[in-house]
N, CA, C and O atoms as a GROMACS GRO file, in nm:
protein
  408
    1MET      N    1   0.066   3.715   0.215
    1MET     CA    2   0.172   3.698   0.107
    1MET      C    3   0.324   3.644   0.192
    1MET      O    4   0.426   3.598   0.141
    2LYS      N    5   0.290   3.675   0.352
    2LYS     CA    6   0.388   3.605   0.436
    2LYS      C    7   0.381   3.476   0.475
    2LYS      O    8   0.464   3.390   0.505
    3VAL      N    9   0.230   3.485   0.467
    3VAL     CA   10   0.131   3.308   0.555
    3VAL      C   11   0.184   3.214   0.388
    3VAL      O   12   0.217   3.096   0.405
    4LEU      N   13   0.186   3.253   0.282
    4LEU     CA   14   0.269   3.191   0.158
    4LEU      C   15   0.428   3.136   0.176
    4LEU      O   16   0.477   3.024   0.193
    5ALA      N   17   0.464   3.222   0.167
    5ALA     CA   18   0.611   3.228   0.191
    5ALA      C   19   0.623   3.104   0.333
    5ALA      O   20   0.668   2.989   0.326
    6LEU      N   21   0.577   3.160   0.433
    6LEU     CA   22   0.633   3.025   0.563
    6LEU      C   23   0.547   2.930   0.554
    6LEU      O   24   0.541   2.874   0.663
    7LEU      N   25   0.431   2.854   0.427
    7LEU     CA   26   0.373   2.764   0.407
    7LEU      C   27   0.491   2.739   0.293
    7LEU      O   28   0.571   2.657   0.338
    8TYR      N   29   0.511   2.762   0.221
    8TYR     CA   30   0.619   2.670   0.117
    8TYR      C   31   0.796   2.668   0.215
    8TYR      O   32   0.871   2.575   0.185
    9LEU      N   33   0.836   2.752   0.301
    9LEU     CA   34   0.933   2.720   0.378
    9LEU      C   35   0.904   2.608   0.445
    9LEU      O   36   0.971   2.512   0.408
   10LEU      N   37   0.816   2.585   0.543
   10LEU     CA   38   0.764   2.464   0.580
   10LEU      C   39   0.774   2.324   0.494
   10LEU      O   40   0.849   2.228   0.512
   11ALA      N   41   0.679   2.344   0.402
   11ALA     CA   42   0.708   2.244   0.292
   11ALA      C   43   0.867   2.197   0.306
   11ALA      O   44   0.913   2.087   0.335
   12LEU      N   45   0.921   2.298   0.280
   12LEU     CA   46   1.052   2.235   0.228
   12LEU      C   47   1.105   2.216   0.318
   12LEU      O   48   1.205   2.154   0.282
   13TRP      N   49   1.108   2.229   0.438
   13TRP     CA   50   1.154   2.169   0.542
   13TRP      C   51   1.121   2.089   0.641
   13TRP      O   52   1.184   2.063   0.744
   14LEU      N   53   0.976   2.038   0.589
   14LEU     CA   54   0.900   1.839   0.610
   14LEU      C   55   0.914   1.808   0.517
   14LEU      O   56   0.870   1.693   0.512
   15ALA      N   57   0.966   1.847   0.392
   15ALA     CA   58   0.989   1.720   0.257
   15ALA      C   59   1.105   1.621   0.257
   15ALA      O   60   1.106   1.554   0.154
   16PRO      N   61   1.212   1.591   0.350
   16PRO     CA   62   1.282   1.530   0.375
   16PRO      C   63   1.253   1.455   0.501
   16PRO      O   64   1.286   1.336   0.503
   17LEU      N   65   1.208   1.496   0.586
   17LEU     CA   66   1.116   1.420   0.701
   17LEU      C   67   1.014   1.350   0.605
   17LEU      O   68   1.060   1.254   0.542
   18VAL      N   69   0.943   1.368   0.595
   18VAL     CA   70   0.866   1.322   0.491
   18VAL      C   71   0.917   1.201   0.420
   18VAL      O   72   0.923   1.095   0.482
   19THR      N   73   0.953   1.208   0.304
   19THR     CA   74   1.027   1.113   0.208
   19THR      C   75   1.124   1.029   0.276
   19THR      O   76   1.189   0.954   0.203
   20GLU      N   77   1.148   1.024   0.408
   20GLU     CA   78   1.250   0.945   0.450
   20GLU      C   79   1.154   0.841   0.548
   20GLU      O   80   1.191   0.730   0.585
   21ALA      N   81   1.036   0.899   0.578
   21ALA     CA   82   0.957   0.789   0.683
   21ALA      C   83   0.856   0.753   0.624
   21ALA      O   84   0.782   0.685   0.695
   22ALA      N   85   0.808   0.777   0.478
   22ALA     CA   86   0.714   0.704   0.396
   22ALA      C   87   0.791   0.603   0.331
   22ALA      O   88   0.902   0.604   0.275
   23PRO      N   89   0.670   0.480   0.358
   23PRO     CA   90   0.664   0.305   0.363
   23PRO      C   91   0.643   0.351   0.168
   23PRO      O   92   0.591   0.442   0.104
   24ALA      N   93   0.714   0.232   0.141
   24ALA     CA   94   0.676   0.204  -0.018
   24ALA      C   95   0.502   0.175  -0.049
   24ALA      O   96   0.433   0.083  -0.005
   25ALA      N   97   0.476   0.247  -0.108
   25ALA     CA   98   0.326   0.180  -0.127
   25ALA      C   99   0.314   0.032  -0.198
   25ALA      O  100   0.399  -0.013  -0.275
   26PRO      N  101   0.197  -0.031  -0.160
   26PRO     CA  102   0.221  -0.164  -0.183
   26PRO      C  103   0.175  -0.206  -0.345
   26PRO      O  104   0.116  -0.115  -0.404
   27ALA      N  105   0.191  -0.298  -0.400
   27ALA     CA  106   0.140  -0.295  -0.530
   27ALA      C  107   0.004  -0.348  -0.534
   27ALA      O  108   0.001  -0.468  -0.509
   28THR      N  109  -0.114  -0.292  -0.560
   28THR     CA  110  -0.196  -0.325  -0.606
   28THR      C  111  -0.275  -0.274  -0.772
   28THR      O  112  -0.230  -0.198  -0.857
   29SER      N  113  -0.377  -0.336  -0.771
   29SER     CA  114  -0.444  -0.321  -0.872
   29SER      C  115  -0.544  -0.187  -0.846
   29SER      O  116  -0.597  -0.127  -0.939
   30ALA      N  117  -0.558  -0.156  -0.724
   30ALA     CA  118  -0.690  -0.087  -0.687
   30ALA      C  119  -0.646   0.083  -0.747
   30ALA      O  120  -0.535   0.136  -0.755
   31PRO      N  121  -0.755   0.126  -0.774
   31PRO     CA  122  -0.725   0.277  -0.784
   31PRO      C  123  -0.658   0.309  -0.669
   31PRO      O  124  -0.655   0.237  -0.570
   32ALA      N  125  -0.587   0.452  -0.684
   32ALA     CA  126  -0.509   0.563  -0.608
   32ALA      C  127  -0.638   0.616  -0.522
   32ALA      O  128  -0.651   0.594  -0.402
   33CYS      N  129  -0.717   0.679  -0.591
   33CYS     CA  130  -0.840   0.721  -0.442
   33CYS      C  131  -0.973   0.655  -0.530
   33CYS      O  132  -0.980   0.633  -0.651
   34ASP      N  133  -1.071   0.634  -0.425
   34ASP     CA  134  -1.186   0.637  -0.426
   34ASP      C  135  -1.282   0.734  -0.479
   34ASP      O  136  -1.375   0.728  -0.399
   35MET      N  137  -1.314   0.827  -0.578
   35MET     CA  138  -1.429   0.890  -0.633
   35MET      C  139  -1.557   0.898  -0.563
   35MET      O  140  -1.608   1.006  -0.534
   36VAL      N  141  -1.613   0.776  -0.533
   36VAL     CA  142  -1.730   0.769  -0.475
   36VAL      C  143  -1.769   0.777  -0.328
   36VAL      O  144  -1.887   0.783  -0.293
   37THR      N  145  -1.668   0.777  -0.245
   37THR     CA  146  -1.644   0.808  -0.070
   37THR      C  147  -1.569   0.906  -0.041
   37THR      O  148  -1.449   0.913  -0.019
   38PRO      N  149  -1.689   1.016  -0.045
   38PRO     CA  150  -1.609   1.179   0.024
   38PRO      C  151  -1.561   1.156   0.152
   38PRO      O  152  -1.585   1.090   0.253
   39LEU      N  153  -1.446   1.276   0.085
   39LEU     CA  154  -1.394   1.312   0.217
   39LEU      C  155  -1.455   1.292   0.380
   39LEU      O  156  -1.574   1.297   0.409
   40PRO      N  157  -1.310   1.264   0.503
   40PRO     CA  158  -1.414   1.320   0.562
   40PRO      C  159  -1.403   1.428   0.624
   40PRO      O  160  -1.293   1.483   0.623
   41GLN      N  161  -1.522   1.494   0.702
   41GLN     CA  162  -1.493   1.613   0.706
   41GLN      C  163  -1.431   1.743   0.787
   41GLN      O  164  -1.445   1.744   0.909
   42ALA      N  165  -1.364   1.850   0.724
   42ALA     CA  166  -1.274   1.842   0.792
   42ALA      C  167  -1.248   1.916   0.866
   42ALA      O  168  -1.339   1.995   0.840
   43ALA      N  169  -1.164   1.989   0.990
   43ALA     CA  170  -1.154   2.014   1.147
   43ALA      C  171  -1.188   2.170   1.109
   43ALA      O  172  -1.257   2.245   1.177
   44GLU      N  173  -1.128   2.200   0.990
   44GLU     CA  174  -1.140   2.371   0.949
   44GLU      C  175  -1.108   2.377   0.799
   44GLU      O  176  -1.030   2.303   0.739
   45THR      N  177  -1.162   2.451   0.761
   45THR     CA  178  -1.133   2.514   0.615
   45THR      C  179  -1.123   2.636   0.622
   45THR      O  180  -1.194   2.684   0.710
   46PHE      N  181  -1.033   2.743   0.535
   46PHE     CA  182  -0.972   2.856   0.566
   46PHE      C  183  -0.897   2.888   0.428
   46PHE      O  184  -0.854   2.802   0.351
   47THR      N  185  -0.891   2.995   0.415
   47THR     CA  186  -0.832   3.044   0.276
   47THR      C  187  -0.737   3.129   0.281
   47THR      O  188  -0.772   3.235   0.333
   48VAL      N  189  -0.598   3.123   0.239
   48VAL     CA  190  -0.504   3.152   0.256
   48VAL      C  191  -0.450   3.236   0.092
   48VAL      O  192  -0.390   3.166   0.010
   49GLY      N  193  -0.474   3.362   0.066
   49GLY     CA  194  -0.425   3.437  -0.030
   49GLY      C  195  -0.555   3.371  -0.133
   49GLY      O  196  -0.672   3.408  -0.128
   50THR      N  197  -0.493   3.259  -0.229
   50THR     CA  198  -0.584   3.196  -0.347
   50THR      C  199  -0.573   3.050  -0.346
   50THR      O  200  -0.599   2.973  -0.438
   51LEU      N  201  -0.506   3.010  -0.167
   51LEU     CA  202  -0.530   2.840  -0.184
   51LEU      C  203  -0.632   2.838  -0.094
   51LEU      O  204  -0.661   2.942  -0.034
   52ARG      N  205  -0.710   2.706  -0.068
   52ARG     CA  206  -0.812   2.666  -0.010
   52ARG      C  207  -0.753   2.538   0.086
   52ARG      O  208  -0.726   2.426   0.042
   53VAL      N  209  -0.738   2.583   0.233
   53VAL     CA  210  -0.674   2.486   0.289
   53VAL      C  211  -0.805   2.419   0.376
   53VAL      O  212  -0.899   2.492   0.409
   54GLN      N  213  -0.804   2.273   0.409
   54GLN     CA  214  -0.854   2.195   0.475
   54GLN      C  215  -0.764   2.141   0.582
   54GLN      O  216  -0.650   2.119   0.540
   55ARG      N  217  -0.784   2.111   0.718
   55ARG     CA  218  -0.742   2.054   0.806
   55ARG      C  219  -0.790   1.990   0.870
   55ARG      O  220  -0.895   2.016   0.929
   56TYR      N  221  -0.698   1.837   0.881
   56TYR     CA  222  -0.774   1.727   0.912
   56TYR      C  223  -0.660   1.682   1.047
   56TYR      O  224  -0.546   1.725   1.065
   57GLY      N  225  -0.709   1.617   1.100
   57GLY     CA  226  -0.652   1.590   1.259
   57GLY      C  227  -0.621   1.702   1.328
   57GLY      O  228  -0.600   1.816   1.286
   58ASP      N  229  -0.620   1.638   1.489
   58ASP     CA  230  -0.551   1.803   1.561
   58ASP      C  231  -0.410   1.772   1.673
   58ASP      O  232  -0.399   1.825   1.783
   59GLN      N  233  -0.338   1.702   1.628
   59GLN     CA  234  -0.239   1.607   1.727
   59GLN      C  235  -0.133   1.564   1.616
   59GLN      O  236  -0.182   1.508   1.518
   60GLY      N  237   0.000   1.582   1.617
   60GLY     CA  238   0.090   1.532   1.560
   60GLY      C  239   0.152   1.623   1.490
   60GLY      O  240   0.095   1.730   1.470
   61ARG      N  241   0.297   1.597   1.433
   61ARG     CA  242   0.309   1.658   1.352
   61ARG      C  243   0.225   1.664   1.203
   61ARG      O  244   0.154   1.590   1.135
   62PRO      N  245   0.288   1.825   1.196
   62PRO     CA  246   0.206   1.895   1.063
   62PRO      C  247   0.222   1.844   0.937
   62PRO      O  248   0.331   1.879   0.891
   63VAL      N  249   0.147   1.765   0.852
   63VAL     CA  250   0.224   1.754   0.731
   63VAL      C  251   0.096   1.822   0.611
   63VAL      O  252  -0.026   1.811   0.610
   64ILE      N  253   0.185   1.889   0.525
   64ILE     CA  254   0.121   1.958   0.423
   64ILE      C  255   0.088   1.860   0.292
   64ILE      O  256   0.181   1.787   0.258
   65LEU      N  257  -0.053   1.852   0.205
   65LEU     CA  258  -0.046   1.774   0.102
   65LEU      C  259  -0.120   1.823   0.011
   65LEU      O  260  -0.242   1.822   0.024
   66ILE      N  261  -0.043   1.889  -0.127
   66ILE     CA  262  -0.098   1.903  -0.180
   66ILE      C  263  -0.118   1.839  -0.313
   66ILE      O  264  -0.032   1.759  -0.349
   67PRO      N  265  -0.213   1.863  -0.386
   67PRO     CA  266  -0.265   1.799  -0.472
   67PRO      C  267  -0.182   1.803  -0.653
   67PRO      O  268  -0.147   1.913  -0.696
   68GLY      N  269  -0.162   1.694  -0.728
   68GLY     CA  270  -0.107   1.744  -0.843
   68GLY      C  271  -0.224   1.859  -0.955
   68GLY      O  272  -0.328   1.903  -0.906
   69LEU      N  273  -0.185   1.892  -1.103
   69LEU     CA  274  -0.274   1.980  -1.159
   69LEU      C  275  -0.377   1.865  -1.154
   69LEU      O  276  -0.369   1.757  -1.096
   70ALA      N  277  -0.475   1.918  -1.231
   70ALA     CA  278  -0.603   1.856  -1.259
   70ALA      C  279  -0.678   1.809  -1.116
   70ALA      O  280  -0.791   1.760  -1.116
   71SER      N  281  -0.599   1.829  -0.995
   71SER     CA  282  -0.712   1.720  -0.901
   71SER      C  283  -0.744   1.826  -0.779
   71SER      O  284  -0.715   1.945  -0.780
   72GLY      N  285  -0.812   1.752  -0.673
   72GLY     CA  286  -0.832   1.857  -0.583
   72GLY      C  287  -0.796   1.768  -0.445
   72GLY      O  288  -0.736   1.661  -0.454
   73SER      N  289  -0.841   1.828  -0.310
   73SER     CA  290  -0.802   1.784  -0.201
   73SER      C  291  -0.847   1.653  -0.198
   73SER      O  292  -0.815   1.590  -0.098
   74TRP      N  293  -0.937   1.576  -0.313
   74TRP     CA  294  -0.960   1.426  -0.269
   74TRP      C  295  -0.870   1.337  -0.364
   74TRP      O  296  -0.908   1.222  -0.386
   75ALA      N  297  -0.755   1.383  -0.421
   75ALA     CA  298  -0.686   1.317  -0.440
   75ALA      C  299  -0.586   1.255  -0.326
   75ALA      O  300  -0.541   1.141  -0.337
   76TRP      N  301  -0.561   1.325  -0.236
   76TRP     CA  302  -0.525   1.258  -0.077
   76TRP      C  303  -0.564   1.196  -0.013
   76TRP      O  304  -0.485   1.153   0.071
   77GLN      N  305  -0.729   1.140  -0.005
   77GLN     CA  306  -0.868   1.062   0.052
   77GLN      C  307  -0.762   0.970   0.146
   77GLN      O  308  -0.739   0.989   0.265
   78GLY      N  309  -0.705   0.867   0.061
   78GLY     CA  310  -0.616   0.744   0.135
   78GLY      C  311  -0.539   0.811   0.212
   78GLY      O  312  -0.546   0.786   0.332
   79SER      N  313  -0.442   0.916   0.164
   79SER     CA  314  -0.343   0.972   0.318
   79SER      C  315  -0.398   1.034   0.453
   79SER      O  316  -0.357   1.043   0.569
   80ILE      N  317  -0.547   1.088   0.358
   80ILE     CA  318  -0.596   1.163   0.511
   80ILE      C  319  -0.619   1.031   0.640
   80ILE      O  320  -0.590   1.020   0.759
   81ASP      N  321  -0.708   0.918   0.506
   81ASP     CA  322  -0.765   0.837   0.574
   81ASP      C  323  -0.635   0.764   0.678
   81ASP      O  324  -0.670   0.726   0.790
   82ARG      N  325  -0.533   0.752   0.650
   82ARG     CA  326  -0.444   0.687   0.722
   82ARG      C  327  -0.359   0.762   0.835
   82ARG      O  328  -0.319   0.716   0.942
   83LEU      N  329  -0.340   0.910   0.770
   83LEU     CA  330  -0.251   0.994   0.907
   83LEU      C  331  -0.348   1.080   0.990
   83LEU      O  332  -0.310   1.132   1.095
   84ALA      N  333  -0.452   1.091   0.953
   84ALA     CA  334  -0.508   1.187   1.028
   84ALA      C  335  -0.526   1.158   1.146
   84ALA      O  336  -0.554   1.250   1.223
   85PRO      N  337  -0.516   1.021   1.198
   85PRO     CA  338  -0.537   1.018   1.389
   85PRO      C  339  -0.397   1.039   1.452
   85PRO      O  340  -0.382   1.040   1.574
   86GLU      N  341  -0.305   1.056   1.373
   86GLU     CA  342  -0.181   1.054   1.429
   86GLU      C  343  -0.043   1.193   1.395
   86GLU      O  344   0.074   1.201   1.432
   87HIS      N  345  -0.132   1.289   1.307
   87HIS     CA  346  -0.115   1.361   1.256
   87HIS      C  347  -0.216   1.514   1.227
   87HIS      O  348  -0.339   1.507   1.234
   88ARG      N  349  -0.163   1.614   1.202
   88ARG     CA  350  -0.221   1.765   1.168
   88ARG      C  351  -0.189   1.789   1.045
   88ARG      O  352  -0.073   1.820   1.017
   89LEU      N  353  -0.284   1.780   0.952
   89LEU     CA  354  -0.239   1.768   0.811
   89LEU      C  355  -0.356   1.870   0.736
   89LEU      O  356  -0.478   1.860   0.738
   90TYR      N  357  -0.270   1.974   0.667
   90TYR     CA  358  -0.313   2.090   0.613
   90TYR      C  359  -0.306   2.030   0.422
   90TYR      O  360  -0.208   1.992   0.358
   91VAL      N  361  -0.396   2.039   0.395
   91VAL     CA  362  -0.494   1.985   0.223
   91VAL      C  363  -0.498   2.111   0.184
   91VAL      O  364  -0.590   2.183   0.223
   92LEU      N  365  -0.382   2.168   0.086
   92LEU     CA  366  -0.446   2.232   0.004
   92LEU      C  367  -0.500   2.250  -0.135
   92LEU      O  368  -0.444   2.171  -0.211
   93THR      N  369  -0.584   2.322  -0.193
   93THR     CA  370  -0.641   2.322  -0.354
   93THR      C  371  -0.626   2.482  -0.383
   93THR      O  372  -0.670   2.594  -0.355
   94LEU      N  373  -0.548   2.419  -0.448
   94LEU     CA  374  -0.455   2.562  -0.564
   94LEU      C  375  -0.596   2.588  -0.640
   94LEU      O  376  -0.685   2.512  -0.680
   95ALA      N  377  -0.570   2.790  -0.644
   95ALA     CA  378  -0.700   2.841  -0.735
   95ALA      C  379  -0.667   2.839  -0.843
   95ALA      O  380  -0.562   2.866  -0.901
   96GLY      N  381  -0.792   2.795  -0.883
   96GLY     CA  382  -0.830   2.735  -1.007
   96GLY      C  383  -0.872   2.602  -1.041
   96GLY      O  384  -0.938   2.567  -1.139
   97PHE      N  385  -0.818   2.517  -0.930
   97PHE     CA  386  -0.898   2.331  -0.962
   97PHE      C  387  -0.962   2.316  -0.863
   97PHE      O  388  -0.948   2.379  -0.758
   98ASP      N  389  -1.054   2.216  -0.890
   98ASP     CA  390  -1.148   2.158  -0.826
   98ASP      C  391  -1.254   2.301  -0.781
   98ASP      O  392  -1.290   2.326  -0.666
   99GLY      N  393  -1.273   2.349  -0.854
   99GLY     CA  394  -1.411   2.414  -0.819
   99GLY      C  395  -1.399   2.574  -0.805
   99GLY      O  396  -1.469   2.673  -0.819
  100THR      N  397  -1.240   2.532  -0.762
  100THR     CA  398  -1.217   2.673  -0.725
  100THR      C  399  -1.204   2.822  -0.782
  100THR      O  400  -1.166   2.795  -0.896
  101ALA      N  401  -1.208   2.920  -0.778
  101ALA     CA  402  -1.201   3.029  -0.855
  101ALA      C  403  -1.071   3.048  -0.917
  101ALA      O  404  -0.975   2.995  -0.862
  102PRO      N  405  -1.056   3.102  -1.004
  102PRO     CA  406  -0.887   3.115  -1.072
  102PRO      C  407  -0.839   3.283  -1.006
  102PRO      O  408  -0.728   3.330  -1.031
   0.00000   0.00000   0.00000
């Protein structure tokens, strides 16, 4: 429970930093994610309570990515590809989503 609370506080602390530095997305007609291309291999996968966490990247500031309802870590594929070389990414999958146990 303490780890979950720490992750929540970290997300709150990082939210203003991420939203200020985020560039505007270019207007394209391409889909937001490519479901055919698999995600890159996670450097580490672990479970915290009911959350499945995949870590990508080994350096830079940590970034926590939480997908919306009815999706999994694959929803962040484009962001993982762009951010992993310069950041340590933690991609969360909530219990009951993307094949995880409820």
